[in-house]
DOTI-321083 format. One record per atom (N, C-alpha, C): x, y, z. Coordinates in steps of 0.05 Angstrom, whole numbers, plus 5000, padded with zeros to 4 digits. Example, Ala and Ser with C-alpha at 12.3 -4.5 7.8 and 13.67 -1.06 7.14 Angstrom:
<nudos>
526448865156 524649105156 526449345156 525749555142 527349795143 525850015157 
</nudos>
This chain:
<nudos>
471051804799 472551884820 475252004812 476152204836 478152404817 480652224835 483152334823 485852184837 485452254860 484952494880 485552654905 483452394915 480152324912 479552114935 480551794929 482351824904 483151544909 485351414919 486651734912 490051674938 489051684964 486851784969 486551765014 484651415016 483251384989 482351175000 485050984998 486050954982 487950774980 489850804998 490551005018 491951005043 489750915065 487151005064 486050875072 485950515074 486150405061 486550145050 489450105060 492050215056 494250095069 494250055096 493250325120 491950255137 491250085154 489249975134 486749745154 488949475145 489649535126 493049255115 493949215143 495749395140 497949355170 496149365197 494349455191 493149475225 491749125216 490749015198 490448665201 491648555201 494148585194 497448505195 498048405224 497848685237 498448745266 496748635276 494248515276 492548435295 493148115290 493247945263 493047745266 496347585281 498247805290 500747655295 502647865311 501648005335 501448345350 505548235349 506148065362 508948045371 510547955345 509547945317 511347915302 510948055270 509448285283 507548425254 507248735271 509848755277 508849065283 510549335264 512049065245 512949325226 510149385199 508849105204 505849155189 504049455191 503049465219 502349645238 504649905224 506250035226 508350185229 508850245200 509250045184 509750135147 507050225133 504550095145 501850135143 500550445142 502550475170 501150665176 502650915163 504650865158 506651105152 505551075125 506150915100 505450995075 502651045076 500650945088 497850975085 497151235098 499051365108 498551675113 498751845101 502851735084 502351945061 501752015041 500151785038 498351665009 495151925020 495051925040 493252035044 493752375039 495052535049 497652745054 496652795020 498352635003 498752754981 495952694966 494152564973 490652524956 489852824977 490252924993 489653245001 491053424984 493153364990 495353584963 493753524941 494353404916 492553304895 490553534898 488353404904 485853644910 485853844923 487653924928 488154234938 489954394906 490854174884 491554254868 494854254867 495954164880 499454114890 499854034864 501554194838 501753964824 504953734827 506453794839 507753614847 505853394860 505153374876 503453154892 503552874879 502452984861 500652654838 503052654831 505852694819 508652534819 509752474840 509552504860 510552464889 508552174891 507052184893 504652044894 504351714882 505751884854 506251584829 508751444839 511451704846 513751484851 513051434878 511851474897 511651234926 510351024918 507850964895 506650844893 508450674872 510450654860 511750514845 513450444860 515950514882 516850384900 514650214925 513050274928 511550064945 511149804923 510049824902 510049724882 511849444882 514549644877 517349374877 517349284912 516849444930 517949324963 515449014957 512849084950 511548854953 511548684939 512648814919 513548504885 515148254913 516848434915 520148194939 517448194960 516648224977 515948114999 513147945000 512147914974 510147824974 511147494962 512347594938 514847314943 515947134956 517647394977 518247164999 517247015018 513747165019 512047035041 511146875026 510746794998 510146544994 511146364985 514046404981 516646254984 515946125012 516046235023 515846145059 512846035071 511346075055 509245865056 509245675044 510345665008 511245465007 512245225022 514045365039 515445165057 515045055090 511645125081 510845025114 511345205137 511945435127 511645665157 509645875157 508945895175 505846065180 505046205172 504846415147 505646635133 503946765115 500946455117 499046555091 497846865098 496946925123 495447195123 497047365113 499947415128 501747555120 502747555083 502447335071 502547345044 500047455035 498647345043 495247455019 495247775027 496147885057 495848145052 498048315036 499948225044 501248445034 501048335002 499948074980 499248074961 497448264952 496148314964 493248434974 494048724966 496448844983 497049114982 497949134956 500349004939 501048964916 499149094888 496948904890 494848884884 493949254877 492949364904 492349624915 494449804896 496849744902 498649914898 498949944865 499549724853 499149694828 496149864810 494549854812 491349874819 491550244808 493850304841 493150554842 495450704818 497250524819 499450624790 497850764764 496750534758 494550424734 493550774740 492650814768 489251024761 491751334756 493651284769 495251504775 496451624736 498051404728 498151494703 495751554674 493651524692 490651604671 491351964666 491051984652 491352264652 489552504658 486152494664 484252424671 483852434701 484152604713 482852594741 480252394748 
</nudos>
């Protein structure tokens, strides 16, 4: 799989995770939909640009994924901490952790020299 197609699939994955998070709690998870759509869409754009040979796009995608990994690490930790104290955040914690794993896999994939 090329870096381009990986990034497009990653973008769709982020969007689906955001949509799932929103669907699980529409009154409190609007940010899940907004962030999933925003960063999912951005990842799809990076994938398209990488596919067209735009050189900076791979590095911009890598920077975006590293930043998202940091954010998802923090949010995952805080969500699981809330779950441990009895807060009803199991779905959110699970989705954020899944997004973290997807982001780390994307960082690893982009660091490979071969597309």
